Residue frames as qw, qx, qy, qz and C-alpha x, y, z in Angstrom:
[[0.510, -0.854, -0.025, 0.098, -72.17, 155.87, 25.77],
 [0.611, 0.536, -0.261, 0.521, -68.83, 157.65, 25.64],
 [0.621, -0.735, -0.093, 0.256, -66.50, 158.27, 28.55],
 [0.474, 0.729, -0.160, 0.467, -63.92, 161.01, 28.17],
 [0.727, -0.574, -0.146, 0.346, -61.15, 160.93, 30.73],
 [0.372, 0.760, -0.159, 0.508, -58.61, 163.66, 31.34],
 [0.457, -0.844, 0.179, -0.219, -56.16, 164.91, 33.92],
 [0.934, -0.170, 0.070, 0.305, -53.34, 162.41, 33.68],
 [0.325, 0.883, -0.263, 0.212, -49.72, 163.39, 33.31],
 [0.697, 0.166, -0.470, 0.515, -46.27, 163.36, 34.81],
 [0.414, -0.834, 0.055, -0.361, -45.93, 164.31, 38.46],
 [0.261, 0.485, -0.720, 0.422, -43.16, 164.06, 41.02],
 [0.521, -0.297, -0.774, 0.202, -43.47, 161.77, 44.03],
 [0.177, -0.391, -0.518, 0.740, -45.58, 163.43, 46.68],
 [0.147, 0.065, -0.245, -0.956, -47.47, 165.45, 44.10],
 [0.446, 0.391, 0.644, -0.483, -51.15, 165.52, 43.21],
 [0.095, -0.015, -0.659, -0.746, -53.33, 164.99, 40.19],
 [0.506, 0.301, 0.507, -0.629, -57.06, 165.20, 39.60],
 [0.080, 0.074, 0.862, 0.495, -58.61, 162.92, 37.04],
 [0.501, 0.310, 0.237, -0.772, -61.97, 163.66, 35.45],
 [0.110, 0.099, 0.917, 0.369, -64.26, 161.47, 33.41],
 [0.444, 0.279, 0.142, -0.839, -67.36, 162.79, 31.71],
 [0.352, 0.231, 0.900, 0.112, -70.04, 160.49, 30.38],
 [0.379, 0.393, -0.106, -0.831, -72.16, 161.33, 27.36],
 [0.274, 0.053, -0.845, -0.456, -74.43, 159.69, 24.85],
 [0.661, -0.326, -0.474, -0.482, -77.27, 157.32, 25.64],
 [0.418, -0.068, -0.736, 0.528, -76.89, 157.45, 29.41],
 [0.418, -0.697, -0.285, -0.509, -79.41, 158.32, 32.08],
 [0.040, -0.524, 0.579, -0.623, -78.40, 159.53, 35.50],
 [0.735, -0.277, 0.282, -0.551, -81.12, 157.52, 37.18],
 [0.977, 0.141, -0.129, -0.097, -79.82, 154.31, 35.62],
 [0.388, 0.604, -0.606, 0.342, -76.24, 154.66, 36.81],
 [0.857, -0.410, -0.310, 0.041, -75.43, 152.05, 39.45],
 [0.591, -0.684, 0.121, 0.410, -71.90, 153.16, 40.11],
 [0.502, 0.823, -0.194, 0.180, -68.97, 155.03, 38.62],
 [0.766, -0.568, 0.206, 0.220, -65.36, 154.34, 39.31],
 [0.272, 0.817, -0.503, -0.076, -61.70, 154.31, 38.46],
 [0.968, -0.103, 0.162, 0.163, -59.47, 151.36, 37.70],
 [0.075, 0.849, -0.484, -0.197, -55.82, 151.25, 36.84],
 [0.978, 0.139, 0.066, 0.142, -53.41, 148.99, 35.07],
 [0.263, -0.820, 0.442, 0.249, -49.72, 149.24, 35.79],
 [0.441, 0.581, -0.646, -0.226, -46.96, 147.85, 33.58],
 [0.373, 0.186, -0.908, 0.034, -47.18, 144.08, 33.50],
 [0.168, 0.095, 0.775, -0.601, -50.12, 144.05, 35.88],
 [0.015, -0.517, -0.820, -0.245, -53.80, 143.30, 35.69],
 [0.183, -0.516, -0.142, -0.825, -56.41, 146.01, 35.81],
 [0.349, -0.323, -0.757, 0.449, -57.51, 146.69, 39.37],
 [0.198, -0.851, -0.431, -0.225, -60.12, 148.76, 41.12],
 [0.291, 0.266, -0.314, 0.864, -58.90, 152.06, 42.57],
 [0.153, 0.218, 0.526, -0.808, -62.15, 153.54, 43.84],
 [0.116, -0.403, -0.764, -0.490, -65.86, 153.44, 43.17],
 [0.211, 0.120, 0.383, -0.891, -68.87, 155.57, 44.08],
 [0.117, 0.403, 0.903, 0.098, -72.43, 154.29, 43.97],
 [0.064, -0.593, -0.471, -0.650, -75.62, 156.08, 43.03],
 [0.488, -0.805, -0.326, -0.090, -76.34, 156.82, 46.71],
 [0.016, 0.903, -0.314, 0.294, -72.87, 158.22, 47.29],
 [0.847, -0.448, 0.276, 0.073, -71.28, 155.24, 49.02],
 [0.391, 0.772, -0.501, -0.023, -67.61, 154.84, 48.24],
 [0.911, -0.319, 0.221, 0.142, -65.06, 152.10, 48.43],
 [0.209, 0.862, -0.459, -0.056, -61.34, 152.25, 47.87],
 [0.855, 0.189, -0.409, 0.257, -58.47, 149.91, 47.29],
 [0.699, -0.604, -0.172, 0.342, -56.29, 149.71, 50.40],
 [0.578, -0.032, 0.105, 0.809, -53.47, 151.61, 48.72],
 [0.065, 0.553, 0.330, 0.762, -55.85, 154.44, 47.87],
 [0.465, -0.762, -0.451, 0.004, -57.33, 154.97, 51.30],
 [0.470, -0.730, -0.085, 0.488, -56.27, 158.24, 52.82],
 [0.336, -0.320, 0.389, 0.796, -54.61, 159.46, 49.64],
 [0.034, -0.177, -0.659, -0.730, -57.28, 159.32, 46.92],
 [0.310, 0.374, 0.548, -0.681, -60.77, 160.74, 46.94],
 [0.086, 0.296, 0.779, 0.546, -63.52, 159.86, 44.48],
 [0.233, 0.469, 0.402, -0.751, -66.43, 162.21, 43.88],
 [0.270, 0.381, 0.747, 0.473, -69.02, 162.85, 41.25],
 [0.218, 0.279, 0.046, -0.934, -71.09, 165.62, 39.72],
 [0.431, 0.381, 0.814, -0.079, -74.49, 164.22, 38.83],
 [0.372, 0.796, 0.156, -0.452, -75.50, 167.24, 36.78],
 [0.270, 0.722, -0.532, -0.351, -72.48, 166.78, 34.52],
 [0.996, 0.039, 0.037, -0.070, -72.45, 162.96, 34.82],
 [0.448, 0.678, -0.489, 0.318, -68.79, 163.24, 35.70],
 [0.861, -0.481, -0.099, 0.136, -66.66, 161.32, 38.13],
 [0.160, 0.860, -0.401, 0.270, -63.44, 162.66, 39.61],
 [0.894, -0.256, -0.222, 0.293, -60.44, 161.12, 41.31],
 [0.054, -0.920, 0.306, -0.238, -58.31, 163.39, 43.43],
 [0.925, -0.029, -0.232, 0.298, -54.94, 161.75, 44.00],
 [0.161, -0.915, 0.305, -0.212, -52.56, 163.12, 46.62],
 [0.502, -0.598, 0.625, -0.005, -49.22, 161.96, 47.95],
 [0.883, 0.414, -0.140, -0.173, -48.56, 160.11, 44.74],
 [0.607, -0.496, 0.596, 0.177, -45.92, 157.39, 44.69],
 [0.153, 0.450, -0.730, -0.492, -43.96, 155.85, 41.84],
 [0.143, 0.104, 0.984, 0.021, -45.99, 152.67, 42.26],
 [0.406, 0.590, 0.462, -0.524, -49.11, 154.65, 41.35],
 [0.156, 0.456, -0.546, -0.685, -47.78, 154.85, 37.81],
 [0.381, 0.274, 0.882, 0.036, -50.39, 153.26, 35.57],
 [0.178, -0.219, -0.495, -0.821, -53.02, 153.88, 32.97],
 [0.214, 0.235, 0.665, -0.676, -56.18, 154.93, 34.76],
 [0.156, -0.271, -0.752, -0.581, -59.54, 153.95, 33.32],
 [0.404, 0.009, 0.373, -0.835, -62.93, 155.30, 34.27],
 [0.122, -0.194, -0.959, -0.168, -65.89, 152.98, 34.42],
 [0.490, -0.035, 0.165, -0.855, -69.64, 153.43, 34.52],
 [0.026, 0.186, 0.982, 0.014, -72.05, 150.64, 35.34],
 [0.359, 0.147, -0.026, -0.921, -75.43, 151.49, 33.88],
 [0.482, 0.274, 0.805, -0.211, -78.77, 149.71, 33.64],
 [0.123, 0.075, -0.611, -0.778, -79.97, 149.29, 30.09],
 [0.561, 0.198, 0.417, -0.687, -83.76, 149.55, 30.12],
 [0.695, 0.388, -0.341, -0.499, -84.07, 148.02, 26.68],
 [0.579, 0.266, -0.770, 0.023, -81.91, 144.97, 27.30],
 [0.756, -0.572, -0.032, -0.316, -82.80, 144.84, 31.00],
 [0.879, -0.100, -0.203, 0.419, -79.20, 144.23, 32.00],
 [0.317, -0.887, 0.147, 0.301, -76.43, 146.14, 33.70],
 [0.772, 0.526, 0.016, 0.355, -73.67, 147.18, 31.33],
 [0.552, -0.605, 0.098, 0.565, -70.14, 148.38, 31.91],
 [0.499, 0.835, 0.045, 0.227, -68.68, 151.22, 29.92],
 [0.721, -0.384, 0.069, 0.572, -65.00, 152.13, 29.87],
 [0.165, 0.944, -0.165, -0.234, -63.01, 155.20, 29.00],
 [0.775, 0.549, -0.263, 0.170, -59.86, 154.93, 26.90],
 [0.809, -0.350, -0.149, 0.448, -57.57, 155.51, 29.83],
 [0.123, 0.945, -0.169, 0.252, -55.29, 158.29, 30.87],
 [0.773, 0.147, -0.412, 0.460, -51.62, 157.80, 31.73],
 [0.420, -0.885, 0.130, -0.153, -50.37, 158.76, 35.17],
 [0.780, 0.261, -0.349, 0.448, -46.62, 158.71, 35.65],
 [0.488, -0.868, 0.077, -0.050, -45.07, 159.40, 39.03],
 [0.847, 0.117, -0.039, 0.517, -41.36, 159.98, 38.71],
 [0.294, -0.851, 0.064, 0.431, -38.65, 162.37, 39.77]]
């Protein structure tokens, strides 16, 4: 399974970015439990930003509520993160994640993208 993330970059405070992450390879839509975005800021641990489950339920970190929106396109097996009203403290590497049931191993597995840098600065 490969996850290709894109959409990061440099943006001024108050600006917006939209991240995308497309999954490919040995992945089956019906076996996806949830897809999400995490981030890791300088000197910090990786943390959950937002997640969307197979039935469309979402959950967000407190700092993301009201500013970020997660969505997905099942046909493209792609997850998006629309980020508005960005702040300097949102600067981090953003990683996409897919939790997927492996029929062969009969376990849930996590897959990660390589990360995309988001820098919020004037």
